[in-house]
N, C-alpha and C positions, 0 to 999 in steps of 0.2 A: 798833324803837325802844330804844337804850340805856335809858330808865328803866323799860320792859316787863322786860328782858333780867335788869335788877339785881334786881326785885321776884320773876323766876322763879327765880333761884339764890337768894335769902332763901328763899322758899316750900316747894323742895326740898332746901335745906341741910342738913337731918337724914340723908338716905339719899344726895344725886347731886350731886355738883359737876358742874355743867355748866359744860365747856369751850369750846365755839365750836359756831356754827351751822354743820351739813354742809347743810341744804337747805333752800327753802321751796315750797308748792304751795296750789293754793285754799284749802284747807280748816287744812292742818297748817304747823308749822315743825318741822325735825329738827336737834335740839342731840348733840352730841357732848358724853357725859357718863361719870364714873364712880361705877360702883357702887360707896360706900364700904363696904358692909358684907361684901363678898366681890371687892374688890379687884382688875374687872376693867370693861373699857370698852364702854359701852353706846348705843343710839341710842334719849335720848329725843322722843316726837312730842307734841308741845303743841299741839292745838288753836287758830283764829282766835277770839279774844275772843264775835265775832259769833254764831257757828256755837255756842261754847260756851255763850253763852246762852240759844240756840233750842232748844239740846238740856234733855231730863231728866236731871238727874247720875245719879241711883241708877238710873234703868230704861238708862243708856248703859250704868253698870259691872255690873247685872245682866247686859246682852246680850253683854259683852263677856267675861264670864267664860265661856261658852260656847264663844269662841274659845281659851282658853288650855288648853282641853280637847286638841286639837291636839298631835298627836306622830306626824311623818312626815320624813324627810330632806329633802324638797325644801319645806317649811313652816320657813320664818322663827318659829319659839316668842315668844309670849308670855312677859314678867319677870311683868312688875307694870302696873299703870293704878291712878288716882286722880287725886281733884281737891286742889288745893290755890291755894288765897288764889284762887279763880276759877280757876286753869287747869285745864284737863283734859285728862288729859295719859295715854300707855301707854307703856310700855318694851320695847326688843325688843334681842334683840344685836347689839354692831355687827360689820360686815363688812366687813374688808377686802377690797377691790377692784370691782368697778363694776357698775352694771344694764347689762340687755341693753339699752336705752336709749342708753348712753355708747359701748358695743361696735358698733351699727350706726349710730351717727352717726357713729365712726372707720370702720369698715368698707364702707358701704352695703348690700352684699348677704352674706350669711353663707354657706360653704360648706354644700350640700345636706345632707350629714349631719349636720350640726354644728347645723343650723335644723330636724330632726329629732330628735336630739338632744333639744335643749333640750325642744323640745314636748310629747315624749314627760315629761321628767322633769316638766314642771307638769302633764300631763294629769292623771300619776300623785296629783300631790299634788293635784288638783281632786275627783281620784275618792275620796279618803279621807275628805275638807271634806264632800264632798254627804252623804256617808255617813251624815253626823252635821244634815243637812238645812241646812247652811250654803251660801249661795251669797256667792261674792266681791266680782260689781257690780263690779268696776274691773281686768280683767286687759290690764295693758298693758306695753309693755317699763321704765317706770319702777318698777312692782312686781317686776320679777323678777329678781332679783339672781342675779352670777355668782359663786360660792365654790368653790374649788378646780376648776373648770371644768365646776361644777354649777350647773343653776337653784336656785335660791331662790325661792318665791315669800313675796312681803310683805306687808303688812297685808289677811291671811287676817281678815274676817270685820267688819271693822274698818267697810267700807261699808255693813253690813249694820246691826250697833249704831247706827248714825250716823243710817241712814235711819229705824229703831223708833223708835229716840230721840228724833230731832228733829218727824216727822211733818208736819204742816201746817206748823209753826213754820219747818222748813226749804227747804218751798217757795217762802214769803214773801219768807224771805231774799232769794231768786234765787239760791241755791246748787243745785246738780242734784249725784245723787251719780253718777260713772262718768266715761266721758271717750268725746266724738263719735265720733270716729277708730274708735273698738274698740266703739261700742254694738250691742248687737242691735235689728233692728227692734223686738219686742217691749217692752226698754227703753228703746226712743227714743220709741216710743208713751204710756212714761208707764204701764205697766202696774208694779203692784207686788208683783203675784206671781207674783216671778220663780222660776226653777228651774235647776237645772244645766244644763239645753241654752242657757241666754242667755250662762253662762261661757264655752262650746265654741264659742260664734260669734265671741265676743273673744279666745278662743285663735287661734280659724281666722286671726284678722284679724295674730296678730301672726306668725302662721307666712308669711303671705302675704309681710308686709313685711321677715322676715327675708329670702326667697328673691327677691323683685321689688325691694326697697329703696326702697320706699312701699306707705305703708298704701292698700286698695283702691278706698276712698273718700276725693274732699276734697272741699271749698269754702268758699267766701267766709263763711261765717258760719258755728257751730257748729249753726245749724237748717238751712242746707245741708244739712251732710252726714248730719243724724240723717234729713231726709227720701229721702236718696240711700240709707240705707242699705235703708227701706221698699218703695224701687220700684225701683232700678237692680241691675242682675246686673254682680259685679264683670268686669272686664276679664279673660281668659284669662292667666294666667302664663306659660305656655310663651311666648305673645306676644312677650314682654321678656325671654325668660329661656331657650332654647329644651333648655338642659338637662337641664329641670326632670321628671323622670319622671311619665308618663302617669296613672300609678296613684297618685303623690304630686296631682296637680291633681285628681284623683278625689277622693283624701280632701281637700282644701281646699274643693273644689264641696260637699262634704256636709256640712262643717261651717259653712261657709256659706250653707245655704238658709236660705230665706225663711222657712218655718215651721218654728216649732221640732220640730216632728212627724218633719218631713223629713231632720232631723240624727242623729248620731251618738245614739243612748238615753243615752247613759252615758258620764262620760270614759274608763272603762274600754275599750270600745269601739274608740274614738277612738284611745287607746293602743296597740288591738292590731292597729289598720288600719296606723300609723305602723310597729308595728314590722311586720308583713308586706313594706310595703315596703321594707324595711331588707332582707329576709330574701330577698329576692326573689319575694315569693310575690303572688299578685294581693287586693287587702282586699275582706273582705266586707263591703261594702255594703250590699248586699240586703239586708240583716239591718237597716235600718233602713226597709225597705218604700219606697226608692226605686229610682227607673233610674239605670242609669251613666248617666253622658253621653253625647252621642255625642260620636264622635273624627271631628277636623277633621283636614283635608289638612296636613302638619308643613310646608307652607312657603307655608301661605294666612297673607296678610299683609293683608285687604281690612277696610276700614273697618268699624268695628263700630257696629252700629244697636242699641239698648237696647230696649225696644218701650214702656218705661213711660217712657223720656225722648220714644221718639217720636210716642205719643199727646198728650200734652203738648202738644210740639210744634207737631203738627197743630192741636189744639185752640185752642191761642192764634195763632196765624197765623188760623183758621178767623174766629176773635171777632176780630181786629182788620180782618180784611176784610169782616166784615159793617156793621163801624160807618163805612164809606168808602159814598160817594155810588154809587147805580145807572146801570147804561148809559154813554151816550157821555162824561157828567160825570166820570167815575171817572178821576180824571188828577191831579195833583201840585196843581192852581190850584182842584180844586174844590169850594163848600164852606170852604175855607182849609186843606181836611186834607192833609199829606204822606202819601200812599200807603204811603213808607219808614220812616215814624218810627211806631215802636209804643209802647205802654206796656203794661205788665201791671201791671194792679190787685192789691192783696194778696189772695189768697183769705180769705173768712170761716172763724172754727171757728163753727158750729152747735150743738156739743156743748152739754150742758146746762151745765156747769162752765164749759166755758173751756177744757179742758186739753189739746185739743191744736191752743191757738194756735202752739203754738211751730212744729209738722209744717204748718199752713197757711204759716205763714210762710217755711220751708224751701222747700216745693213752690212758693212763687211767687219765691224769688228762684232756686230750682233752673233756672223758666222762663226768670226773665230772664237768667241766666247764658247758658244753655244758645241762644237766641234773640240773642242778644250775639252768638256767634259766626257769624252768620251776614253774610257780608261787606256786604250788599246792605242791609240793613237799621239803622237805627238806634234801638236800644234804651235810652228811658228810663230811668237811673238809678232801684234801691228806695228812692235820699231824693226822687228827682221826683216817683213814684207816692206817697211816704209821705203828703203832705195826706189824699190820697183815699181812706185808708182808712177804711173803713166810714161812706163818705159817701152822703148820702141823695141826692146829685147823680144823674141819670141818667145811661149810660155817655155819651150822643151829648154830653154838656154837657161831660163829662169831655176826652171826645176833643176838641173843639173849643177849649178849656182848654189843654189841653198840643199843639194843635196836630195 
């Protein structure tokens, strides 16, 4: 809003001359500004008012000081941070170039060597930050800048500072730190005690996207995407791009392991495995304690069936089948029920504090989406069954109401 921008310009006038908006995201807006003291261009990131209001300012600024200690060629440094007239902000160098997101939007798939190099540089940056106990929590192409052809990770430690400073208030605002398409299973499940292996999973998603041209998991809603991270296996990259080396695919699957214990133990191990692929050596993935992925026949293009998805599909069909009348009357006219009409009721979250509701919704929406692919079935949408969420009505009554 123009009035808000004018207020910001006035609040920062002693230190920064705000020139124009560079972009806006879910948590903040970024402005191009001139650092008056040092006469240089900088990027000033200003948090959304409702987010700033939900955070403890002093605690946020104390947490963000840890980030200021980071010094690495592939980490965008933090110049300054503060609060002015209710605006919570931090200042970074202005990088002339583009983000990895911009590059992939234009190129779709990157050359294999470039994808490996970028991933290796980000892994090296992660290794340095993890040694300070910092977990990024939002590794994605938008936070990987390309400067002089090399990767620079932005917003390091910001996500942790927001999480720590915001606490429960942040959750109450409906905002979540992280991006569903790149979230590790433990982050999607709401685990607050994340370690560096969560970042490695996110980086594995980025590597997958650079090579294939799409993220490992998609879905109609953020909840369904997060649910797929917890239950589905990513489609083999070689099916969509057969020039990907087998060893590189092994590295990807190691990074995308569901259990943190099955991934690379450190970012350094991840970088070493990528270096081995470059030099033609076999990555020593057995250091993580996992077995190497079984080889597939190079020309196999059979449809993939994922175990978790199959279990849900069979469970849903069986549940629907059980609602239908027994015996000869089991047909479209029996009891007014249509055996080709399927309704998937929303799963209930039985956790003590309701923290798994987003996963329960995600599983439900994923099952609705999967069943909708069966041509013989007419599956009622999520909106159609939403009125019966947590309903006290017995299932057969709901079935009759939905015919």
